FINUMAR-120824 format. One record per atom (N, C-alpha, C): x, y, z. Coordinates in steps of 0.001 Angstrom, whole numbers, plus 500000, padded with zeros to 6 digits. Last residue first. Layout:
N
XYZ/...
//
This chain:
367
349704419227447087/349303420628446879/348014420711446099/350692416738447314/349531417072448157/349046418494447965/352849416511445633/351718415603445466/350481416024446252/354726418422446404/354209418423445033/352916417640444924/355273417874449031/354820419240448701/354231419302447311/356259415299448940/354908415537449468/354384416917449096/357896414303445941/357921415043447203/356496415368447643/357958413192443507/357357412374444549/357365413069445903/359245414458441553/357906414945441821/357193414122442868/361949414607440584/361622414281441975/360264414826442342/363627413253437735/362593414117438320/362344413692439752/366957413160436719/365883412443437406/364928413405438056/369121413835435163/367868414574434968/366689413910435678/371145412120436393/371384413514436004/370082414313435956/369828409554437068/370620410361438002/370684411832437607/368304408249435172/368149407849436579/368877408736437568/368991409442432729/367588409307433116/367428409063434605/371768409263432684/371127410577432614/369677410507433091/372100406452432802/372635407303433865/371965408676433867/370863405578430435/370394405097431728/370857406009432861/372433406932428531/370986407144428595/370443406741429957/375006405859428879/374742407243429279/373243407527429406/374820403379427680/375033403452429135/374657404839429646/374549404190425051/373495403383425661/373598403407427186/377023405558424710/375752406261424544/374611405514425238/378963403603424844/378876404568425949/377571405351425904/378507402403422360/378335401636423598/378151402582424784/379161404581420715/377832403970420627/377522403167421890/381832405078421238/380842406031421746/379408405515421625/383084402905419905/383207403070421359/382086403954421908/382364403423417185/382027402160417849/382018402320419371/383477405976416780/382039405756416558/381580404494417284/386227405490417225/385483406352418148/383974406146418007/386956404035415002/387008403394416326/386140404172417313/386675406069413135/385865404853413019/385805404128414354/388598407907413987/387187408308413973/386258407106413876/391117406609413595/390562406806414947/389076407176414975/391256404159410998/391264405575411357/390571405781412711/393274401336411405/391904401838411303/391882403279411790/395874400728411819/395288400321410536/393848400794410349/397312401097414125/397023402261413306/396404401946411966/397377398651415440/398593399130414766/398321400285413797/395357397913417011/395146397692415578/396306398219414741/396263398774419466/396133397331419232/395995396999417749/396015401546419079/397342400951419251/397306399456418940/393267401787418951/394069402279417820/395473401657417860/392573400892421475/392159400105420304/392976400508419072/393694402950423068/394126401558423229/393793400725421998/392256405215422130/393724405165422074/394241403724422126/389648404486422766/390006404737421365/391524404640421185/389880404304425573/389530403126424780/389903403295423315/390533406970426223/391441405872426585/391172404635425731/388314408381425271/389649408674424734/390631407539425015/386203407217426804/386195407196425344/387605407387424776/386967407820429421/386832406417429012/386909406296427494/386884410621429255/388135409932429593/388099408475429145/384167411015428654/385204411480427733/386526410767427981/382912409999430929/382650409374429630/383724409760428613/383848411789432849/384155410362432973/384003409657431629/382739414139431801/384188414021431977/384604412556432047/379976413555431875/380630413872430607/382147413691430696/379431413243434601/379252412117433682/380036412333432393/380010415857435315/380720414755435989/380656413517435101/378192417174433740/379610417270433385/380489416297434167/375760416478434973/375982416166433556/377473416175433237/376026417533437504/375958416080437339/376292415686435902/376002420234436713/377139419698437475/377184418184437311/373561420548435498/374762420729434674/376003420193435390/371623420361437428/371868419186436597/373141419321435776/371006422634438721/372144421887439249/372487420681438388/368675423720437854/369892424170437182/371138423433437664/365554422598437399/366742422289438178/368006422667437409/363532423219435578/363544423877436882/364855423704437628/363323421791433267/363563423228433134/363733423947434471/363675419070431952/363991419455433326/364357420935433325/363125417407429721/362273418542430091/362439418935431548/364477415419428486/364032415155429854/363177416284430428/364516416631425803/364397415190426067/363800414937427448/364564419477425944/363690418777424999/363481417308425326/366254420488427957/365040421219427595/364070420441426708/368345418629428361/367696419294429497/366333419858429113/369166417879425797/368621416886426721/367831417533427850/370058420380424789/369023419620424088/368360418632425047/372032421051426631/370854421912426516/369715421230425753/373889418902426239/373292419188427541/372000419987427406/374711419098423552/373947417941424008/373228418203425326/376180421532423594/375019421363422702/374121420246423219/378145420749425389/377283421894425693/376006421841424862/379333418656423940/378638418364425204/377724419511425631/380587419834421777/379424418971421524/378643418687422798/382674421266423126/381668421951422310/380409421098422139/384063419235424501/383658420463425200/382526421157424440/384703417354422528/383664417044423519/383194418280424273/386782418523421121/385512418256420435/384383418047421439/388737418577423139/388272419815422514/386915419627421835/389021415786423709/388613416742424748/388054418019424132/389880414705421248/388661414214421901/388138415235422898/392297416022420856/391193416232419910/389860415814420510/393783414950422999/393533416401422920/392353416691421994/393812412216422289/393218412658423565/392866414138423514/395107412299419800/393762411716419923/393071412221421179/397643413466420296/396665414149419435/395243413618419574/399937413416422150/398613412848422442/397516413500421590/401654416474421216/401614415116421770/400176414726422132/401526418105418060/401228418155419497/401121416723420015/402147418773415377/402900417729416099/402751417839417616/400689420325413748/401525421040414713/402320420093415612/399340418388412328/400220419303411601/401191420014412531/397769417275414360/398807416458413727/399828417348412995/395952419329414808/396943419007415845/398095418185415283/394368419246412470/395106420463412819/396247420145413778/393280416692412596/394090417076411432/394945418304411722/391884416906415029/392943415902414870/393877416278413714/389935418829414536/390991419110415507/392180418154415331/388385417410412597/388984418710412293/390163418997413220/387570415155414051/388341415000412807/389070416282412448/386116416402416113/387280415561416428/388184415429415204/384057417592414652/385006418438415371/386294417671415700/382817415260413719/383300416269412778/384353417173413425/382152414028416145/383071413362415221/383656414360414216/380344415947417234/381553415565417958/382593414940417025/378273415996415372/379036417222415640/380369416892416284/377473413347415690/377928413830414373/378776415084414541/376716413413418368/377820412547417952/378385412982416605/374560415134418320/375744415513419104/376960414710418660/372832413635416759/373261414949416261/374500415435417007/372590411412418485/373111411259417124/373623412585416575/371474412488420806/372794411872420855/373428411749419482/369011413357419822/369922414311420458/371345413767420448/368037410897418972/368213411979417995/369180413027418533/367997409558421441/368803409036420333/369073410109419291/366187411053422884/367562410980423367/368486410511422246/363924410490421394/364391411876421495/365863411912421917/363793407734421877/363946408233420509/364471409671420508/363380407708424646/364615407148424111/364867407634422685/360840408807424855/361972409544425419/363293409034424834/359347406774423416/359288408196423107/360517408952423596/359058404108423949/360292404522423275/360393406028423065/356546404017425213/357714403463425881/359009404016425289/354856405145423256/355002405790424557/356294405328425233/355154403250421262/355480404638420959/355715405416422247/354132401030422472/355574401085422252/356037402485421868/351392401810422478/352092401499423725/353598401626423545/350814402108419756/350678403264420661/351454403043421959/351264399488418884/352052400581418322/352011401798419249/349256398162420304/350657397849420592/351568398954420069/346967399200419093/347238399548420489/348681399231420885/347219398173416433/347091399607416696/347491399968418127/347584395296417015/348445396086416125/348413397564416518/345738394269418849/347157393886418952/348096394687418071/343455396099420554/343848395809419182/345342395526419166/341362395191423136/342749395544422809/343056395117421384/339043394376424099/338949395411423069/340336395887422651/338311390925424832/339156392112424966/338946393078423803/336947388585424529/336160389788424808/337009391061424912/338696386446424246/338022386941423036/337304388265423268/340402384941425876/340458386408425946/339785387078424750/339613382300425562/340893382735424990/340998384258424871/337276382250427151/337190382105425696/338433382673425001/338664384068429785/337456383457429251/337533383411427727/341099383697432313/340789384095430937/339542383346430481/342869384512435173/341569384081434653/341395384599433228/344937384012437664/345037384202436219/343787383619435577/344840385800440740/344460384639439937/344553384982438451/347780387752441668/346333387510441560/346079386252440730/350232389357443642/349850388197442835/348337387985442860/351238392557443347/350365391719444164/349861390560443296/353842394725443550/353257393697442701/352529392680443585/354077398155443977/353889396875444666/353241395890443696/356053400956443859/355323399996443028/355285398654443753/356229404317444831/356320402923445272/355453402029444390/357763406586442701/356516406159443333/356628404680443659/359955407797441453/360149407057442705/358854406749443440/359481408797438976/359302409701440114/359341408994441459/359791406834437108/360635408019436989/360538408945438190/357807404969437900/359225404615437947/360100405864437962/355410406414437449/355729405877438773/357220405587438905/355541406959434694/355482408056435661/355890407585437048/355451404348433708/356622405182433437/356691406327434441/352891403627434585/354059402902435080/355337403712434866/351266405393433151/351221405380434619/352486404740435184/351767404579430557/352256405886430990/352244406009432509/350361402267430425/351824402147430442/352444403466430865/347788403358430375/348184402540431522/349701402345431583/347622404657427937/347568405453429166/348091404653430363/347375402869425914/348719403375426182/348787404188427474/344678402413425559/345430401469426381/346828401975426728/343844405872425343/343414404478425214/344325403577426051/344911408326425749/343456408237425785/342962406789425740/347628410109426969/347101408798426625/345598408728426800/349493411852429573/349010411668428206/348448410263428020/348467412906432888/349283412109431970/348644412029430588/346987414107434828/347674414992433881/348509414229432849/346028412101436453/345059412897435684/345734413758434612/348187411148437890/347738410397436711/346762411186435847/348312412901440066/349376412919439065/348906412268437765/346036412088441429/346139413468440952/347192413583439850/346774409492442112/345669409690441171/345719411103440593/348628409832444108/349127409444442785/348037409603441722/347007410400446300/347862411448445747/348376411103444350/345671407888446712/344929409138446502/345778410199445813/347093405101444908/346920405919446099/346307407267445733/345599402561443086/346321403833443006/346040404656444253/345780399291442076/345401400142443191/346242401402443155/344545397480439263/345549398326439907/344947399073441086/344059395521436659/343726395550438084/344839396267438834/345053395320434177/344047396352434378/343627396473435825/348429394789433146/347315394455434028/346350395624434191/350658395111431632/349377395389431003/348176395045431882/352947394338432908/352842395751432528/351457396113432017/353945392351435095/352669392423434365/352394393887434030/356495392681436159/356127391383435590/354816391383434816/358871394983435718/357472394876436124/356901393661435407/361975396096436507/361262394936435997/359856394904436592/363491399037435528/362590398446436513/361862397262435885/364869400550433637/365590399969434762/364736399339435835/363903401569431317/363578402307432551/364167401670433810/364841399973429214/364779401428429050/364603402179430366/364825397314430144/366012397842429489/366023399368429460/362189397072431141/363334396907432052/364595397528431441/360730397367428779/360544398329429871/361736398279430829/361531395065427409/361863396382426863/361769397456427952/360443393080429140/361875393121428839/362300394504428349/357686393670429087/358414393652430357/359915393799430125/357105393261426382/356969394604426955/357742394712428266/357553390487426243/358338391404425408/358318392811425995/355623389560428020/357028389300428312/357937390221427492/353236390338426758/353595390923428045/355080390730428351/353320388765424430/353242390225424338/353680390887425625/353301386178425480/354494386675424804/354499388191424664/350718386085426722/351940385691427417/353163386349426783/348946386893424701/349016387656425957/350320387369426684/349313384971422738/349618386370422419/349726387232423677/348533382586424129/349891382760423605/350236384232423392/346580382869427145/346693382825425684/348101383186425221/347026380921430027/347247382243429442/347377382107427927/346936378399431033/345666378974430581/345833380338429904/349440377727432059/349063377215430725/347765377794430174/351326380321433544/350128379492433644/349712379033432245/353196382149433261/353631380772432987/352473379794433119/352189384503434112/352168384257432671/352773382917432273/350216385311436613/351277384348436370/351245383964434895/349563388852437155/349183387504436734/350419386625436547/349250391271439612/350176390595438697/349757389153438431/348001394250440140/347531392876440209/348291392061439174/349970396693441627/349632396022440382/349179394593440648/349655399740443193/349672398297443421/349181397618442149/351466402612443688/350589401924442757/350767400429443000/351662405418446002/352024404108445485/351059403664444385/352618407657448580/352113407476447217/352579406144446626/352244406115451859/352966406956450900/352393406719449509/351006404286453406/351108405630453969/351855406591453039/348701401561452995/349855402335452544/349820403762453099/346396400278453605/347473400200454596/348648401107454243/344771400447451420/344390401225452601/345468401224453683/345947398555449767/346072399973449434/345763400842450638/345083396191450935/346506396515450956/346734397995450674/342365396366450364/342805396326451762/344283396685451882/342455396279447564/341876397433448260/342327397509449702/343487393750447136/344301394905446743/343787396170447426/341278392275448132/342609392119448720/343513393302448391/339230392987446393/339125393345447817/340493393296448476/340260391854444035/339944393283444106/339911393755445558/340416389150444713/341644389886444419/341418391393444494/337691388519445067/338627388357446186/339910389158445954/336662388864442534/336217389770443602/337209389728444764/339089388554439891/338195387986440895/337843389017441956/339055389640436676/339609389953437990/338630389464439049/337644389101434440/338897388374434621/339603388695435930/335362390455433711/335259389461434770/336530388690435035/335514392549431957/335317391213431387/335281390102432420/336128395060432848/334707394679432848/334450393272432328/338879395534435152/338308395398433816/336886394841433899/339573398072437656/339393396685437232/338776396666435840/341241400042440063/340714399928438701/340637398449438332/340654401510443157/341019400268442476/340429400306441074/341983404344444900/340979403744444035/341527402467443397/342563405421448301/342785405491446860/341689404775446100/342315406157450966/343216405079450578/343565405138449115/340437408097451619/341776408516451259/342735407424450848/337827408402452283/338131407504451173/339567407722450683/337752410177454398/336950408958454478/337298407924453409/339537412215453782/339497411722455163/338707410424455301/339085412888451118/340263412104451453/340178411503452852/335776412496449781/336746413236450600/337875412325451070/334677412000446574/335047411271447785/336109412026448573/334245413740444395/333122413179445136/333511412620446504/336630414514443186/335621415525443506/334561415020444478/337990412126442832/338638413195443586/337647414282444003/336092410694441244/336499410210442570/337079411340443418/336056412168438881/334838412051439689/335197411644441116/338680411728438029/338224413092438308/336971413077439194/338638408958437605/339546409544438597/339070410935439010/336766408787435501/336491408157436793/337357408721437897/338153410134433513/336843410628433938/336476410073435305/340369408436433304/340549409826433754/339233410421434236/339137406119432297/339791406093433602/339965407505434154/338299407092429806/337301406597430763/337886406554432180/340756407640428626/339844408745428923/338791408317429923/341759404992428406/342488406027429139/341595407179429541/339875403688426778/340030403293428178/340742404362429001/337846405827424653/339023405029424963/339173404771426446/335516406960423902/336677407847423990/337962407098424317/332570406439422281/333740405733422785/334974406639422720/330186408928423359/330839408117422323/332040407426422959/329273409796425807/328319409720424692/328860408893423532/329991408153428778/330563408887427653/329640408710426453/328733408229432051/328515407824430656/329225408756429683/328825406655435219/329241407779434384/329151407327432934/327109405602438001/327316405355436578/327682406662435892/327802404332441197/327662405528440362/327954405153438915/326547402570443995/327086402525442629/326792403823441894/325319401762446399/326657402370446406/327336402339445034/323282399236444901/323664400002446089/325094400524445953/322183399616441482/322807398863442562/323211399794443707/321329401024439345/320386400885440453/320969400106441634/323239400815437387/323085402121438040/322170402074439259/322809398263436401/323965398500437270/323810399813438039/320581398671434777/320478397783435945/321613398035436934/321712400377432882/320549400820433655/320385399975434917/323658398783431746/324088399903432592/322927400459433416/321997397030430351/322982396515431310/323384397619432284/320613398616428607/319855397996429705/320806397442430771/322381399271426627/322137400259427677/321379399672428862/322818397759424446/323372397257425702/323136398218426870/321881399052422249/321152397854422664/321686397249423966/323793401053421860/322496401401422444/321753400181422963/327177400248422813/326056400176421875/324731400454422582/329083402626424868/328643401290424442/327450401364423489/330708404756425873/330094404812424550/329661403459424017/331705403592428386/332527404334427428/331946404241426015/330485403915431415/330025403397430123/330723404215429041/332085403310434311/332069404267433208/331640403537431933/331204402948437673/331259402313436360/331188403395435296/332238402666440906/332069403649439837/332226402904438513/331240401582444126/331529401233442741/331254402395441788/332516400881447246/331800401894446481/332208401683445023/332504398419449779/332821398758448394/331910399855447850/331771397485452204/332888398433452189/333238398913450783/329850395560451812/329407396874452277/330522397923452270/329621393551449098/330550393924450152/330247395367450567/327945393674447030/327466392942448211/328374393199449399/329249394792444918/328551395707445826/327910394995447015/330206392493443584/331129393479444149/330449394323445215/327891391273442723/328746390581443689/329738391532444345/327032393213440867/326206392862442030/327048392203443113/329040393057438955/328898394284439751/328059394037440999/328455390471437989/329797390789438507/329738392027439413/325910390766436982/326126389895438145/327469390190438811/326555392458434814/325588392872435839/325814392078437125/328178390979433217/328780392120433902/327854392622435008/326773389178431778/327207388735433106/327949389834433875/326450390360429300/325370390505430281/325791390091431680/329532392028428353/328579390913428292/327559391071429414/329978395529427342/330215394352428193/329176393260427951/330779397878425741/330022396735425224/330240395457426041/333143398866427911/332722399081426531/332075397802426013/333894400376431000/333255399275430274/332840399708428874/335954400798433847/335552401311432534/334997400147431709/335469400827437205/335479399891436083/335040400600434803/336779401330440377/336445401990439114/336556400985437967/336002401174443754/336392400404442574/335886401119441325/337029401969446934/336358402512445760/336902401792444527/336526400872450116/337246400556448888/336432401072447712/336737402894453107/336017402088452137/336873401884450894/339042402578455813/338528403303454661/337775402363453737/337915401102458953/338833401212457831/338199402011456699/
//
């Protein structure tokens, strides 16, 4: 079977990290890569001892560059050092605080070696376990909920550091943004958006001293993580808002003109005319700036299928609500309410269908 390559980024680890690495390398199938991410000088003796272990490589960052950069450095070394024919299963990432058991690391490594397609295996903790610190339990559940709402995929442990990445997916991860903890959430977004297989592997839930050794800053790092999660949605919201403003202005203009000429179905006609112009604007903004799909020109067909359906639903609902309210509320106000609901639905459809990337093709991943 392929050997298991384990990558551990470490910043100012405790002395028991030496024993942890020793236990890992006792398994003859394990190759260990440790990245010293700019630790204190007085702790260099820890890394000196680790560097002397069997089948162990030590990489050193002169200053602290962040977990994301440490992982990228390790990934780059792995791809250059380990040939795919002998180590093609992929790489396991683990944390240096000892919260990932040796048994779970080996188990994920064995499962990774069985995979035949690009994938990411997540070591998933049980957050209902009473030993889980309050901030870790609730922080993860909030992130899981938001991730599910925005990307349509429920991942029970979005912040786990124990992961198995297939050989080809590692290449993709090297080009992702993020230098610190936000890098790991970017991996998940990339996997979901490109149909990379995600496997959740249950692991032991281990915390020492209420997770006091973590380098995760609950304020700074959480802001960076949520910035990454909401990044595309914020762009989509700005695009949608500017399109909606244009659409409402055009609708109001056309409605006033059509009313003067006594054309039948003024609301429906005004909606269609306004949407033709605003949708062209919205399409090019979403294609080039939000979803950055500059290669696929067929998206305009999907976009207008969605646009036509959305326009019909919008016009029908506005018409019905206007009638139910006996004309006591101006149609533009009703339209703002209706289109806000349709906007949230449209984001999911555009992301998962219209502008969905397909970088999971073998020709892209193995080139």
